[in-house]
Backbone as CSV, one residue per row, in Angstrom:
resi,resn,N_x,N_y,N_z,CA_x,CA_y,CA_z,C_x,C_y,C_z
1,UNK,27.688,7.775,-69.901,28.453,6.970,-69.648,30.122,7.859,-69.664
2,UNK,29.501,8.415,-70.596,31.192,9.059,-71.174,31.387,10.275,-70.360
3,UNK,30.529,10.881,-69.606,30.749,12.264,-68.988,31.142,11.250,-67.215
4,UNK,29.841,10.850,-67.054,29.502,10.827,-66.014,30.933,9.588,-64.828
5,UNK,31.246,8.486,-65.430,32.359,8.215,-64.897,33.528,8.098,-64.257
6,UNK,34.166,9.198,-65.756,35.567,9.912,-65.295,34.826,10.612,-63.539
7,UNK,34.122,11.748,-64.269,33.655,12.412,-62.836,33.150,12.298,-61.472
8,UNK,32.657,10.934,-61.665,32.677,10.029,-60.355,34.035,9.258,-59.911
9,UNK,34.852,8.816,-60.702,36.323,8.920,-60.348,37.081,9.428,-59.755
10,UNK,37.548,10.626,-60.612,37.962,12.540,-59.721,37.191,12.611,-58.719
11,UNK,36.074,12.371,-58.320,35.400,13.011,-56.977,35.728,11.712,-56.364
12,UNK,35.840,10.919,-56.265,36.329,9.284,-55.541,38.107,10.342,-54.899
13,UNK,38.452,9.920,-56.108,39.575,10.334,-55.724,39.897,11.455,-54.789
14,UNK,39.438,12.952,-55.504,39.195,13.657,-54.179,39.572,13.445,-52.650
15,UNK,37.551,12.796,-52.487,37.788,12.625,-51.116,38.717,11.793,-50.165
16,UNK,39.172,10.770,-51.103,40.783,9.342,-50.772,41.735,10.710,-50.169
17,UNK,41.724,12.055,-50.839,43.320,12.876,-50.993,42.770,14.132,-50.278
18,UNK,41.252,13.948,-49.153,41.316,14.583,-48.286,40.551,15.896,-49.032
19,UNK,40.481,15.917,-50.052,39.699,16.667,-50.193,38.009,16.796,-50.672
20,UNK,37.404,16.730,-49.610,35.922,15.363,-49.453,34.692,16.577,-49.514
21,UNK,35.123,18.047,-49.340,34.096,18.909,-49.926,33.988,19.077,-51.512
22,UNK,35.481,19.077,-51.922,35.069,18.502,-53.854,34.556,17.281,-53.747
23,UNK,35.122,17.041,-53.412,34.434,15.180,-53.776,33.115,14.982,-53.581
24,UNK,32.321,15.343,-52.314,31.189,16.209,-52.751,30.085,16.439,-53.443
25,UNK,31.000,17.668,-53.042,30.118,18.511,-54.704,30.574,17.919,-56.246
26,UNK,31.393,16.942,-56.549,31.229,16.367,-57.893,30.046,15.786,-57.714
27,UNK,30.477,14.529,-56.693,29.268,13.815,-56.392,27.679,14.012,-56.577
28,UNK,27.623,14.851,-55.700,26.110,15.510,-56.305,26.134,16.260,-57.580
29,UNK,27.170,16.747,-58.566,26.812,17.163,-59.827,26.765,15.792,-60.528
30,UNK,27.244,15.215,-60.051,26.988,13.482,-61.005,25.856,13.480,-60.934
31,UNK,25.830,13.093,-59.848,24.058,12.434,-59.083,22.977,13.054,-60.215
32,UNK,23.217,14.805,-59.851,22.362,15.456,-60.936,22.375,15.043,-62.634
33,UNK,23.768,14.831,-63.173,23.649,15.198,-64.516,22.933,13.867,-64.561
34,UNK,23.595,12.216,-64.168,22.856,10.827,-64.121,20.998,11.068,-64.075
35,UNK,20.804,11.348,-63.426,19.620,11.816,-62.760,18.322,12.647,-64.233
36,UNK,19.687,13.360,-65.033,18.598,14.347,-66.124,19.046,13.252,-67.157
37,UNK,20.156,12.766,-67.357,20.302,11.790,-68.448,19.842,10.030,-68.566
38,UNK,19.331,9.866,-67.069,19.276,8.644,-67.226,20.679,7.929,-66.790
39,UNK,19.868,6.163,-66.287,20.828,5.243,-66.151,21.908,5.283,-64.405
40,UNK,22.098,4.293,-64.070,23.132,4.492,-62.497,23.949,4.557,-62.500
41,UNK,24.826,4.167,-61.017,26.867,3.915,-61.689,26.916,3.122,-62.291
42,UNK,27.673,2.747,-62.384,28.122,1.415,-63.508,28.866,0.665,-62.402
43,UNK,28.669,-1.232,-62.190,29.202,-1.978,-61.678,30.500,-1.221,-61.232
44,UNK,31.515,-0.740,-61.564,32.626,-0.473,-61.102,33.065,0.543,-60.402
45,UNK,31.535,1.087,-59.859,31.893,2.189,-58.655,32.148,1.633,-57.745
46,UNK,31.234,0.122,-57.451,31.359,-0.222,-56.282,33.298,-0.638,-56.305
47,UNK,33.817,-0.754,-56.462,35.328,-1.080,-56.583,36.017,0.512,-55.987
48,UNK,35.053,1.429,-55.667,35.619,2.932,-55.448,35.301,2.892,-54.108
49,UNK,34.563,1.670,-53.326,34.583,2.068,-51.943,32.932,3.225,-51.840
50,UNK,33.280,3.941,-51.036,32.386,4.225,-50.483,32.390,5.792,-50.383
51,UNK,32.670,6.468,-51.515,33.216,7.982,-51.197,32.100,9.367,-50.735
52,UNK,31.059,9.366,-50.523,30.232,9.798,-50.046,30.275,9.359,-48.684
53,UNK,29.882,8.061,-47.663,30.422,7.594,-46.726,31.708,8.120,-45.776
54,UNK,32.331,8.288,-47.034,34.136,8.630,-46.419,34.133,10.321,-46.056
55,UNK,32.932,10.812,-46.960,33.443,12.121,-46.860,32.107,12.594,-45.433
56,UNK,31.421,12.336,-45.852,30.601,12.030,-44.402,31.214,11.965,-42.847
57,UNK,32.272,11.034,-43.024,32.737,10.943,-42.071,34.287,12.189,-41.301
58,UNK,34.060,12.341,-43.260,35.469,13.656,-42.466,35.178,15.543,-42.441
59,UNK,33.682,16.000,-42.999,33.012,17.100,-42.581,31.626,17.091,-41.838
60,UNK,31.886,17.925,-41.188,30.546,18.266,-40.621,29.418,17.847,-41.606
61,UNK,28.477,18.075,-40.604,26.657,17.742,-41.153,26.445,18.895,-42.293
62,UNK,26.877,19.779,-41.580,26.803,21.354,-42.556,27.381,21.426,-44.030
63,UNK,28.560,21.425,-43.680,29.485,21.088,-44.828,28.974,20.813,-45.880
64,UNK,28.786,19.083,-45.453,28.882,18.057,-46.147,27.018,18.421,-47.386
65,UNK,26.171,18.971,-46.151,25.054,19.281,-47.075,25.119,20.702,-48.182
66,UNK,26.077,21.561,-47.317,26.207,22.619,-48.726,27.154,22.077,-49.165
67,UNK,27.975,21.038,-49.498,28.766,21.264,-50.817,28.000,19.755,-51.868
68,UNK,26.951,19.055,-51.302,25.958,18.643,-51.623,24.828,19.434,-52.019
69,UNK,24.627,20.315,-52.100,23.533,21.497,-52.461,24.165,22.860,-53.307
70,UNK,25.755,22.303,-53.497,26.079,23.540,-54.655,26.646,22.109,-55.794
71,UNK,26.550,21.724,-55.463,27.066,20.285,-56.572,25.841,20.213,-57.453
72,UNK,24.110,19.856,-56.808,23.596,19.860,-56.938,22.932,20.753,-58.435
73,UNK,23.303,22.433,-58.227,23.437,23.579,-58.599,24.179,23.528,-60.017
74,UNK,25.515,22.986,-60.213,26.324,22.644,-61.152,25.819,22.564,-62.045
75,UNK,25.837,23.477,-62.891,25.282,22.864,-64.764,26.656,21.966,-65.369
76,UNK,26.482,21.213,-66.174,27.534,19.518,-66.198,28.665,20.706,-66.820
77,UNK,28.782,21.911,-67.576,30.345,22.603,-68.009,30.694,22.581,-66.655
78,UNK,30.089,23.388,-65.464,30.651,23.839,-64.153,31.121,22.782,-63.271
79,UNK,30.580,21.546,-63.693,30.825,20.253,-62.535,31.736,19.709,-63.622
80,UNK,32.039,20.050,-65.007,33.148,19.475,-65.785,34.941,20.520,-65.629
81,UNK,34.134,21.833,-65.686,35.428,23.003,-65.127,35.997,22.517,-63.921
82,UNK,35.003,21.908,-62.368,36.134,21.730,-61.327,36.586,20.291,-61.109
83,UNK,35.914,19.913,-62.508,36.802,18.397,-61.756,37.782,18.790,-62.116
84,UNK,38.019,19.208,-63.740,39.150,19.332,-64.523,40.440,20.268,-63.366
85,UNK,40.157,20.835,-63.129,40.200,21.723,-61.967,41.161,21.344,-60.536
86,UNK,40.368,20.393,-59.876,40.786,19.209,-59.169,41.972,18.421,-59.597
87,UNK,41.457,17.897,-61.313,42.784,17.629,-60.981,44.334,18.016,-61.627
88,UNK,44.316,19.366,-62.193,44.883,20.343,-62.489,45.317,20.544,-60.911
89,UNK,44.944,21.150,-59.903,45.678,20.846,-58.625,46.071,20.079,-58.158
90,UNK,46.114,18.282,-58.357,47.136,17.208,-57.414,47.959,17.191,-58.396
91,UNK,47.534,17.322,-59.582,49.277,17.038,-60.800,49.865,18.510,-60.285
92,UNK,49.587,19.358,-59.509,50.340,20.760,-59.281,51.576,20.510,-58.366
93,UNK,50.263,19.572,-57.405,51.365,19.716,-55.760,51.841,18.601,-55.893
94,UNK,51.532,17.855,-56.761,52.404,15.882,-56.482,53.676,16.414,-57.560
95,UNK,53.696,17.555,-58.711,54.793,17.678,-59.504,55.233,17.681,-60.516
96,UNK,53.755,16.500,-61.284,53.708,15.506,-62.211,53.359,16.951,-63.499
97,UNK,54.252,16.234,-64.137,53.857,17.400,-65.616,53.726,16.883,-66.702
98,UNK,52.637,17.797,-67.261,51.762,16.671,-68.340,52.276,17.652,-69.793
99,UNK,52.766,16.149,-70.853,53.648,16.771,-71.195,52.411,16.412,-72.764
100,UNK,52.458,16.970,-73.955,51.606,17.426,-74.517,51.829,15.861,-75.447
101,UNK,50.620,15.052,-76.553,51.445,14.332,-77.186,51.889,14.935,-78.703
102,UNK,52.702,14.242,-79.372,52.822,14.178,-80.582,54.026,15.499,-80.690
């Protein structure tokens, strides 16, 4: 859960901000990781709405299927790297500057 919940959240934000293909890829990777580790989505997931349904509405079936397949093929490290890149891209485009603590 320590890995999959944040990944799920980043994926939902990606879909909500118009990055549907990235969101689908991350959600597929998340599903694959959950399958390997066991467990299902937390109850909080319901508060995120239906990012997969939203993504389906934004993408062609071919693009959706390709993104899902690409996500299933991601290693855990690659999924985390892609999620971090998504967050970094969002921060850069919004003008948010992260400052180190301490």
